[in-house]
C-alpha positions in Angstrom: 1.1 -52.2 -1.7 1.8 -49.8 1.1 1.3 -46.2 0.2 3.9 -43.6 1.2 3.3 -40.1 2.4 6.0 -37.5 2.7 4.9 -34.7 5.1 6.8 -31.4 5.4 6.5 -29.8 8.9 7.0 -31.3 12.3 4.9 -28.9 14.3 1.3 -29.9 15.0 -0.4 -30.6 11.7 2.5 -32.7 10.3 2.8 -35.2 13.2 -1.0 -35.3 13.6 -1.6 -36.4 10.0 1.4 -38.8 10.2 -0.3 -40.4 13.2 -3.6 -40.8 11.4 -2.1 -42.1 8.1 0.2 -44.5 9.8 -2.7 -45.8 11.8 -4.4 -46.6 8.5 -1.5 -48.5 7.0 0.5 -45.7 5.3 4.3 -45.4 5.5 5.0 -41.9 6.6 8.1 -39.7 6.5 8.2 -36.2 8.1 10.8 -33.7 7.1 11.5 -30.6 9.1 13.9 -27.7 8.3 14.7 -27.0 12.0 17.4 -29.2 13.5 15.2 -30.5 16.3 11.7 -30.3 17.6 10.7 -26.8 18.6 9.7 -26.2 22.2 8.8 -22.5 22.0 5.4 -20.9 21.4 2.2 -20.0 23.0 -0.3 -21.7 25.2 -3.1 -23.2 23.2 -6.4 -24.7 24.1 -8.0 -27.8 22.7 -11.8 -27.7 22.7 -14.9 -29.0 21.0 -14.3 -31.1 17.8 -10.5 -30.8 18.2 -10.7 -32.4 21.6 -12.8 -35.2 20.2 -10.1 -35.8 17.5 -7.6 -36.0 20.3 -9.8 -38.6 22.0 -10.1 -40.6 18.9 -6.4 -40.4 18.3 -5.8 -41.8 21.8 -3.8 -38.8 23.1 -6.4 -37.1 25.2 -5.0 -38.4 28.5 -1.6 -37.2 27.5 -3.0 -33.7 26.8 -4.7 -33.6 30.2 -1.5 -34.8 31.9 0.4 -31.9 30.3 -2.2 -29.3 31.2 -0.6 -26.0 32.2 -2.8 -25.7 35.3 -4.1 -22.3 34.3 -7.1 -21.3 36.4 -8.3 -18.4 34.2 -7.5 -15.0 32.7 -7.6 -11.6 34.3 -6.9 -8.1 33.2 -4.5 -6.2 35.5 -4.5 -2.5 36.3 -1.3 -0.4 36.2 -0.8 -1.1 39.9 -1.1 -4.9 39.4 -4.5 -5.3 40.9 -7.1 -7.3 38.9 -9.5 -5.2 36.8 -11.6 -8.2 35.7 -11.3 -11.9 36.1 -12.5 -14.8 33.9 -12.0 -18.1 35.7 -12.1 -21.5 34.0 -15.7 -22.2 33.0 -17.8 -24.4 35.2 -19.3 -27.6 33.7 -22.2 -26.7 31.3 -20.9 -23.2 30.6 -19.4 -22.0 27.4 -15.6 -21.9 27.6 -14.0 -18.6 28.4 -10.4 -17.6 27.5 -9.0 -20.5 29.5 -10.2 -24.0 28.4 -10.2 -27.2 30.4 -7.4 -28.5 28.2 -4.8 -25.8 28.1 -1.4 -26.9 26.8 1.9 -25.5 25.5 2.3 -25.7 21.8 5.7 -27.4 22.3 4.1 -30.0 24.6 1.4 -30.9 22.1 4.1 -31.3 19.4 6.1 -33.5 21.8 3.1 -35.7 22.5 2.3 -36.1 18.8 5.9 -37.0 17.9 6.2 -39.4 20.8 3.1 -41.2 19.6 4.4 -41.5 16.0 8.2 -42.0 16.5 7.9 -45.8 16.1 5.7 -45.6 13.0 7.1 -42.5 11.3 10.6 -41.6 10.0 11.5 -38.1 11.2 14.2 -36.3 9.2 15.2 -33.0 10.9 17.4 -30.3 9.4 16.0 -31.0 5.9 13.5 -29.3 3.7 11.9 -29.8 0.3 14.0 -28.4 -2.6 11.8 -29.6 -5.5 8.9 -31.8 -6.4 8.6 -33.8 -9.7 5.3 -35.3 -10.7 6.0 -38.6 -12.4 2.4 -39.6 -12.9 2.2 -42.6 -10.6 4.4 -41.0 -7.9 5.8 -37.6 -6.9 9.6 -37.5 -6.4 10.6 -35.3 -3.5 14.1 -33.7 -3.7 15.4 -33.0 -0.2 18.0 -30.5 0.8 20.4 -33.2 2.0 20.7 -34.4 -1.6 18.4 -37.4 -1.4 15.2 -38.1 -3.2 12.0 -39.8 -1.9 9.2 -41.2 -4.0 5.8 -40.5 -2.5 2.2 -41.4 -3.3 1.2 -38.2 -1.3 3.0 -35.0 -0.3 1.5 -33.0 2.6 2.7 -29.4 3.1 2.1 -28.7 6.8 4.6 -25.9 7.3 2.4 -23.2 8.8 1.5 -19.7 7.9 4.7 -18.7 6.2 5.2 -22.0 4.3 8.1 -22.1 1.9 6.7 -25.1 0.0 3.2 -23.8 -0.6 4.5 -22.6 -3.9 4.3 -26.2 -5.2 0.5 -26.0 -5.0 -0.4 -22.3 -5.3 0.8 -18.7 -4.9 -0.7 -17.0 -1.8 0.5 -13.8 -0.2 0.4 -13.5 3.6 -1.6 -10.5 4.8 0.5 -9.1 7.7 -1.7 -7.3 10.2 1.0 -5.4 11.9 0.9 -7.1 15.3 3.9 -8.7 16.8 4.3 -11.4 19.5 7.5 -12.2 21.4 7.2 -15.4 23.5 9.8 -15.5 26.3 10.4 -18.4 28.8 11.1 -17.0 32.3 12.5 -18.6 35.4 9.5 -19.1 37.7 9.1 -16.5 40.4 7.6 -17.1 43.9 4.9 -14.5 43.0 3.9 -16.3 39.8 0.5 -17.9 40.3 -1.8 -20.0 38.0 -3.6 -17.1 36.4 -3.0 -15.8 32.9 -2.3 -12.1 33.7 -2.8 -9.6 30.9 -1.3 -6.2 31.5 -2.3 -3.4 29.0 0.0 -0.5 28.3 -0.6 2.6 26.2 0.4 2.6 22.6 -1.3 -0.8 21.9 1.2 -2.7 24.0 0.7 -5.6 26.4 2.5 -7.9 28.7 1.2 -11.4 29.4 2.4 -13.9 32.0 1.0 -17.5 31.9 1.8 -20.6 33.9 3.2 -23.8 32.3 3.6 -27.4 33.4 7.4 -27.4 33.2 8.4 -25.2 36.2 8.8 -22.0 34.2 6.5 -19.0 33.3 5.6 -18.0 29.8 5.7 -14.3 29.0 4.3 -12.7 25.9 5.2 -9.1 24.8 2.8 -7.8 22.1 2.7 -4.5 20.2 1.2 -3.1 17.0 3.4 -1.4 14.5 3.2 0.1 11.0 6.6 -1.4 10.2 6.5 -4.8 8.5 9.1 -7.5 8.4 10.3 -7.4 12.0 9.9 -11.2 12.3 12.7 -11.6 9.7 15.3 -9.6 11.7 18.1 -11.2 13.7 17.2 -12.1 17.3 19.6 -9.4 18.7 17.8 -6.7 16.6 14.4 -8.0 17.8 15.4 -7.8 21.4 16.7 -4.3 20.9 13.3 -3.3 19.4 11.5 -4.9 22.4 13.7 -3.1 24.9 13.0 0.2 23.2 9.3 -0.5 22.8 8.7 -1.6 26.4 11.3 0.7 28.2 8.6 2.8 29.9 6.2 0.0 30.8 6.1 -1.0 34.4 4.6 -4.1 36.0 6.0 -7.3 34.6 7.8 -5.7 31.6 11.2 -4.9 33.4 11.4 -8.5 34.5 10.9 -9.9 31.0 13.4 -7.4 29.5 16.0 -8.3 32.2 15.6 -12.0 31.4 16.0 -11.3 27.7 19.3 -9.7 28.6 20.3 -12.9 30.4 19.6 -15.0 27.3 16.0 -16.2 28.1 14.6 -18.3 25.2 12.5 -16.2 22.8 10.4 -16.8 19.8 9.3 -13.7 17.7 6.4 -13.8 15.3 4.1 -11.6 13.3 0.3 -12.0 13.1 -0.8 -12.8 9.6 -3.5 -14.3 7.5 -3.5 -16.5 4.4 -6.2 -18.2 2.3 -4.9 -20.4 -0.4 -7.0 -20.5 -3.6 -6.0 -24.1 -4.3 -5.3 -26.7 -1.6 -4.2 -29.5 -3.8 -2.3 -30.1 -7.0 -1.7 -33.6 -8.3 -0.4 -35.6 -5.3 0.5 -32.6 -3.2 -1.9 -31.0 -0.7 -1.9 -28.3 2.0 -2.8 -28.9 5.6 -3.4 -26.5 8.5 -2.1 -22.9 8.4 -0.4 -23.5 5.1 -3.9 -23.7 3.5 -5.8 -21.4 5.8 -4.8 -19.1 8.6 -7.2 -16.4 9.9 -4.9 -15.1 12.7 -7.0 -16.7 15.4 -5.5 -16.8 18.8 -5.5 -19.3 21.6 -5.3 -22.4 19.4 -7.9 -21.8 16.7 -5.4 -22.7 14.0 -4.2 -25.7 16.0 -7.8 -27.0 16.4 -8.3 -26.8 12.6 -5.0 -28.5 12.0 -6.0 -31.5 14.2 -9.4 -31.7 12.6 -7.9 -31.4 9.2 -5.4 -34.2 9.8 -8.2 -36.5 11.0 -10.4 -35.7 8.0 -7.6 -35.9 5.4 -6.5 -39.4 6.6 -10.1 -40.5 7.0 -11.2 -39.4 3.5 -8.2 -41.1 1.9 -9.1 -44.3 3.8 -12.5 -44.3 2.2 -11.4 -44.5 -1.4 -8.6 -45.8 -3.6 -8.8 -42.7 -5.7 -6.4 -40.1 -4.2 -8.0 -37.2 -6.1 -11.5 -38.1 -4.7 -10.1 -38.3 -1.2 -8.3 -34.9 -1.5 -11.4 -33.2 -2.9 -13.6 -34.5 -0.1 -11.0 -33.4 2.5 -10.8 -29.9 1.0 -14.6 -29.6 0.7 -15.1 -30.4 4.4 -12.3 -28.3 5.7 -13.1 -25.3 3.6 -16.5 -25.2 5.3 -14.8 -25.2 8.7 -12.3 -22.5 7.7 -15.0 -20.3 6.2 -17.0 -20.6 9.4 -14.1 -19.2 11.5 -14.9 -15.7 12.6 -12.6 -13.2 10.8 -9.9 -11.4 12.8 -9.6 -7.8 11.7 -7.1 -5.1 12.6 -9.9 -3.0 14.2 -10.6 -5.9 16.6 -7.0 -6.2 17.5 -6.8 -2.5 18.2 -9.9 -2.6 20.4 -8.4 -5.4 22.4 -5.1 -3.4 22.7 -6.1 0.2 23.2 -3.8 3.2 22.4 -4.8 5.4 25.3 -5.3 5.2 29.1 -8.9 6.1 28.5 -9.2 3.2 26.0 -7.7 0.8 28.5 -10.1 2.0 31.2 -13.1 1.5 28.9 -11.9 -2.0 28.0 -11.5 -2.9 31.7 -14.9 -1.5 32.5 -16.6 -3.5 29.8 -14.7 -6.6 30.9 -16.0 -6.2 34.4 -19.5 -6.2 33.2 -19.0 -9.4 31.1 -17.2 -11.1 34.0 -20.0 -10.4 36.4 -22.4 -13.2 37.3 -25.2 -11.5 35.2 -22.8 -11.0 32.3 -21.6 -14.6 32.3 -25.2 -15.9 32.4 -26.0 -13.8 29.3 -22.9 -14.9 27.4 -23.5 -18.5 28.3 -27.1 -18.3 26.9 -26.0 -16.6 23.7 -23.0 -19.0 23.3 -25.3 -22.0 23.5 -27.5 -20.6 20.8 -24.6 -19.8 18.5 -22.2 -22.7 19.1 -23.4 -24.6 16.1 -21.8 -22.1 13.8 -18.5 -22.1 15.5 -15.6 -24.5 15.0 -16.3 -25.9 18.4 -19.6 -27.2 17.1 -18.1 -29.1 14.2 -19.7 -32.5 13.6 -16.8 -34.9 12.8 -17.3 -37.5 10.1 -17.1 -41.1 11.2 -14.4 -43.2 9.5 -13.5 -46.8 9.7 -11.6 -47.3 13.0 -7.9 -46.9 12.8 -5.6 -49.4 14.3 
């Protein structure tokens, strides 16, 4: 009898596990509370074990084809000149801020959904209202009034999951840093570098290339006020205009395009570590289970690896509980090995004063120098086995 998985969340983790379960003979249904696939979000990189998962899933070529074309990251001075530059790493070097596979979050989501749309039922504009454990199945009550019987329910809704409550209670630790992602019309002066412009008061403006003919801007700031991510978009824009009013460089351009209705996604940096990942036939996946506020795709990498391991462990046994326990044991080790992100680190990367910005740029110039890169590469090769990039993936029976 074909087993049925209901998956909540159509971002990255949800479609990824739908892909892997369907390839192993499961029937899969993905429900998503947003009315359509979400395009907004950051650039993410896919490295190490996560890239190997993409290769095993058969989507690596699609990821490479959707590469943003970013050639590296550089810090900019107030006058717009580069203070330090970190180009894409040469073969054999430890990856820098820009990886070989650099892709928009929305593009990765698109690729995963396109690869599963013929094997998975997608139901947008719906969400889980209730779950009822009936012993042999779990009945999912959906917001459209229907019910679905499932052998497995996967909660893959991200950091601020609303359905995590069906497994465990876990409070999000908000770190007080906010990100506003804005899609800009591409300008003739926009190149292929990721430009990072610091401003006093722990503020920053980022411009990054994409593969869609536009430029992705990010406005970041640190605040003692919590809950700004829950405000209406008009209020968030008003806060951004007030916060960045005195910042030059690229900031006026970003604020002007916000006035013209440029697409924006506003989020707050947070962390969560669920005490339980599974209860009965319900399990957590990706940031819903563990989010350490990593940047640049660390959470995405863990989501891809987790989807691969969850489906693989379930394929190795007929006992759902055994498969879920093995999945959790493996992924907790990966999550625990992820370096912690602390507020002190975020403040050092986003200084308050001009002197702090100058010190950051000076240190970056040393690291970016040929001698500095050689030392970092040597240290990186010695330490890579403890990082997520060095994860040894289990081998499972080939999926069709």
